C-alpha positions as CSV (number, residue, x, y, z in Angstrom):
1,M,21.9,112.2,76.7
2,F,25.5,113.2,75.9
3,W,28.3,110.8,74.9
4,D,28.7,109.6,78.5
5,A,24.9,109.3,79.0
6,R,25.1,111.5,82.1
7,R,21.6,113.1,81.6
8,R,18.3,111.3,81.2
9,S,15.9,113.9,79.8
10,L,15.9,116.8,77.2
11,E,15.2,119.2,80.1
12,A,18.3,118.0,81.9
13,Q,20.4,118.1,78.7
14,A,19.2,121.5,77.4
15,I,21.1,123.7,79.9
16,E,24.3,121.7,80.0
17,P,25.9,123.4,76.9
18,I,25.4,126.8,78.6
19,K,27.6,125.6,81.5
20,A,30.2,123.9,79.3
21,L,33.5,125.7,78.7
22,E,33.9,124.3,75.2
23,E,30.4,124.9,74.0
24,M,28.9,128.2,75.1
25,R,30.4,129.4,78.5
26,G,34.0,130.2,77.6
27,N,36.0,131.7,80.3
28,T,33.8,134.7,81.2
29,Y,31.8,133.0,83.9
30,S,32.3,130.1,86.3
31,E,30.2,127.0,85.6
32,D,27.9,127.7,88.6
33,R,27.2,131.2,87.4
34,A,26.5,130.5,83.7
35,V,22.8,129.6,83.9
36,P,21.9,132.2,86.5
37,T,23.6,134.8,84.3
38,V,21.6,133.7,81.2
39,V,18.3,133.8,83.2
40,A,19.1,137.3,84.5
41,R,19.7,138.5,81.0
42,L,16.4,137.0,79.8
43,N,14.6,138.8,82.6
44,E,16.0,142.1,81.5
45,H,13.9,142.0,78.4
46,A,10.2,142.8,78.5
47,E,9.4,140.6,75.5
48,Y,11.1,137.6,77.0
49,R,9.2,138.2,80.2
50,R,5.9,138.3,78.2
51,L,6.8,135.1,76.4
52,F,7.6,133.3,79.7
53,E,4.3,134.6,81.1
54,Q,2.5,133.2,78.1
55,A,4.2,129.8,78.2
56,F,4.5,129.2,82.0
57,G,2.2,131.6,83.7
58,S,5.0,133.6,85.2
59,G,6.6,136.7,83.8
60,T,9.9,135.7,85.4
61,A,12.3,133.3,83.7
62,T,13.8,130.6,85.9
63,P,16.4,127.9,85.2
64,D,13.6,125.3,85.2
65,A,11.5,127.3,82.8
66,L,14.5,127.9,80.5
67,A,15.2,124.2,80.4
68,M,11.6,123.4,79.5
69,A,11.5,126.0,76.8
70,L,14.7,124.8,75.2
71,A,13.6,121.1,75.4
72,A,10.2,122.0,73.8
73,F,12.1,123.5,70.9
74,E,14.4,120.5,70.6
75,R,11.4,118.2,70.5
76,S,10.2,120.0,67.4
77,L,13.4,119.1,65.5
78,T,12.0,115.9,63.9
79,A,13.2,114.2,60.7
80,S,11.0,111.3,59.7
81,H,10.9,111.5,56.0
82,A,14.2,109.9,55.0
83,P,14.2,107.4,52.2
84,F,14.4,104.6,54.8
85,D,11.3,106.0,56.6
86,R,9.3,106.2,53.4
87,Y,10.4,102.7,52.5
88,M,9.3,101.3,55.9
89,R,5.9,103.0,55.4
90,G,5.4,101.1,52.2
91,D,7.0,103.1,49.4
92,E,9.0,100.4,47.8
93,R,10.7,102.9,45.4
94,A,12.0,105.2,48.2
95,M,15.3,103.3,48.5
96,T,17.6,102.5,45.7
97,A,18.9,99.0,45.0
98,S,22.3,100.0,46.4
99,Q,20.7,101.3,49.6
100,L,18.7,98.1,50.0
101,R,21.8,96.0,49.6
102,G,23.5,98.3,52.1
103,L,20.6,97.6,54.6
104,R,21.3,93.9,54.3
105,R,25.0,94.5,54.8
106,F,24.3,96.7,57.8
107,E,22.5,93.7,59.4
108,R,24.9,91.0,58.3
109,I,28.1,92.9,59.4
110,G,26.6,93.3,62.9
111,C,26.2,97.1,62.9
112,I,22.6,96.6,64.0
113,N,23.6,95.0,67.3
114,C,24.2,98.5,68.6
115,H,22.6,100.8,66.0
116,R,19.0,99.6,66.2
117,G,15.5,101.1,66.9
118,P,14.0,104.2,65.5
119,M,17.1,106.3,66.1
120,F,19.5,103.5,65.2
121,S,21.0,103.5,68.7
122,D,20.6,101.3,71.7
123,F,21.5,104.4,73.8
124,K,24.0,102.2,75.8
125,V,27.7,102.9,76.4
126,H,30.4,100.8,74.7
127,V,34.1,100.8,74.6
128,L,35.3,101.2,71.0
129,G,38.8,102.6,71.4
130,V,38.1,105.8,69.4
131,P,41.2,108.0,69.3
132,D,41.3,111.2,71.3
133,S,41.0,114.5,69.5
134,P,44.4,116.1,69.0
135,R,42.9,119.3,70.3
136,L,42.5,117.9,73.8
137,T,45.0,118.7,76.5
138,A,44.1,115.5,78.3
139,T,42.6,112.2,77.4
140,D,38.8,111.8,77.4
141,A,37.8,108.6,79.3
142,G,34.0,109.2,78.9
143,T,32.3,107.3,81.7
144,G,35.8,106.6,83.2
145,T,36.4,103.4,81.2
146,Y,36.4,104.9,77.7
147,A,32.9,103.8,77.2
148,F,30.7,106.2,75.2
149,R,27.0,106.1,74.2
150,T,26.1,104.7,70.8
151,A,25.6,107.5,68.4
152,P,22.2,107.7,66.5
153,L,22.6,107.4,62.8
154,R,19.9,109.9,61.7
155,N,20.9,112.7,59.4
156,L,24.5,111.7,59.1
157,R,24.8,113.6,55.9
158,F,24.6,116.8,57.9
159,T,26.4,115.9,61.1
160,A,30.1,115.5,60.3
161,P,32.6,115.2,61.9
162,Y,31.9,111.9,63.5
163,M,32.4,109.9,66.7
164,H,32.5,111.5,70.1
165,T,35.8,113.2,69.5
166,G,34.9,114.5,66.0
167,I,38.1,112.7,64.9
168,F,36.7,111.5,61.5
169,A,35.8,113.9,58.8
170,S,33.9,111.3,56.6
171,L,31.9,108.1,57.0
172,E,34.5,106.4,54.9
173,E,37.0,107.2,57.7
174,V,34.5,105.9,60.3
175,L,34.2,102.6,58.4
176,G,38.0,102.5,58.0
177,F,38.4,102.8,61.8
178,Y,36.0,99.9,62.4
179,D,37.8,97.9,59.8
180,D,41.1,98.6,61.6
181,V,39.9,98.2,65.2
182,T,38.3,94.8,64.6
183,D,41.6,93.6,63.1
184,R,44.1,91.8,65.4
185,D,46.5,94.7,65.3
186,G,44.1,97.6,65.5
187,E,46.8,100.3,65.1
188,D,44.3,103.1,65.0
189,R,42.8,102.3,68.4
190,N,43.1,104.7,71.3
191,L,46.4,103.7,73.0
192,N,44.7,104.0,76.4
193,V,42.3,101.2,75.5
194,S,43.6,97.6,75.3
195,R,42.2,95.1,72.8
196,E,40.8,93.2,75.8
197,Q,38.8,96.3,76.9
198,L,36.9,96.5,73.6
199,D,33.2,95.8,73.7
200,P,32.5,92.2,72.7
201,L,29.9,93.4,70.2
202,L,32.6,95.4,68.5
203,R,34.8,92.3,68.2
204,R,31.9,90.5,66.5
205,L,31.8,92.9,63.6
206,R,32.8,91.1,60.4
207,G,33.6,92.4,56.9
208,V,33.6,96.2,57.5
209,D,35.2,97.9,54.5
210,D,35.7,101.7,54.0
211,D,35.0,101.3,50.3
212,D,31.6,99.6,50.9
213,E,29.5,101.8,48.5
214,D,26.3,99.9,49.4
215,L,26.7,100.4,53.1
216,L,27.5,104.1,52.6
217,A,24.4,104.4,50.4
218,F,22.2,102.9,53.1
219,L,23.6,105.3,55.7
220,D,22.8,108.2,53.4
221,A,19.2,106.8,53.2
222,L,18.8,107.7,56.9
223,S,19.1,111.4,56.1
224,D,16.0,113.7,55.8
225,D,16.8,117.0,54.2
226,T,13.3,118.4,54.8
227,F,14.1,119.6,58.3
228,D,13.2,123.2,59.1
229,R,15.8,125.6,58.0
230,T,13.9,128.8,59.0
231,I,16.1,131.6,60.3
232,P,14.2,134.1,62.4
233,A,14.4,137.7,61.2
234,R,15.0,138.9,64.8
235,V,15.1,137.7,68.4
236,P,13.7,139.5,71.5
237,S,17.1,140.4,72.8
238,G,17.9,142.5,69.7
239,L,21.1,140.6,69.2
240,A,22.1,139.8,65.6
241,V,20.8,136.5,64.4
242,G,23.8,134.3,63.6
243,G,24.7,130.7,62.9
244,S,24.9,128.6,59.8
245,I,21.9,126.4,58.8
246,R,22.7,124.2,55.8
């Protein structure tokens, strides 16, 4: 889990955003106080205590119970009805001719060397030389060597911006980066990463083109727009329900 693969379960992942300055914590609480503060707030509400009693046998929320509850919800967020999934289940008309050509391109170019399996990720870390976000005050070295976990390719239509820095607004820009970084010059590469540091699998990519309509069509075939968009009318805390679900 996470771009630097620092967590190995949904339960371990689930509470990290609460502690992260950039995601949910802000500057109000220190990192070590963030989760205890959330748990204390949950325990202030009788309805939350009742729900934790119903789920875990105890009417008191704890950090572990909070992590399990969040992870249980995350496991419900499945998307397995993309055109690619339907095609693999035997519906030969689920993918267009362009998408099928794109699938063959995906394999031939070498994308599948890292983007493989049900989630189109080997879940390993690789050095790609992705540029830092201009919003950062310091460079992000990931695991320490500028290696970052392979991103899954599911539901790309709904998950822009792309790469671990969010530096690319479109998939065309992503393909353009791969086209550039596999070139001898690689002017778009992160200047903290030498060409020799790039992952050998990256250097084996051949024929990436940001105008490859078939490849882009295949990537779109990995998106399932039937995911649950339900917005609850209320939450037990009484806070206003917010967010933007497309």
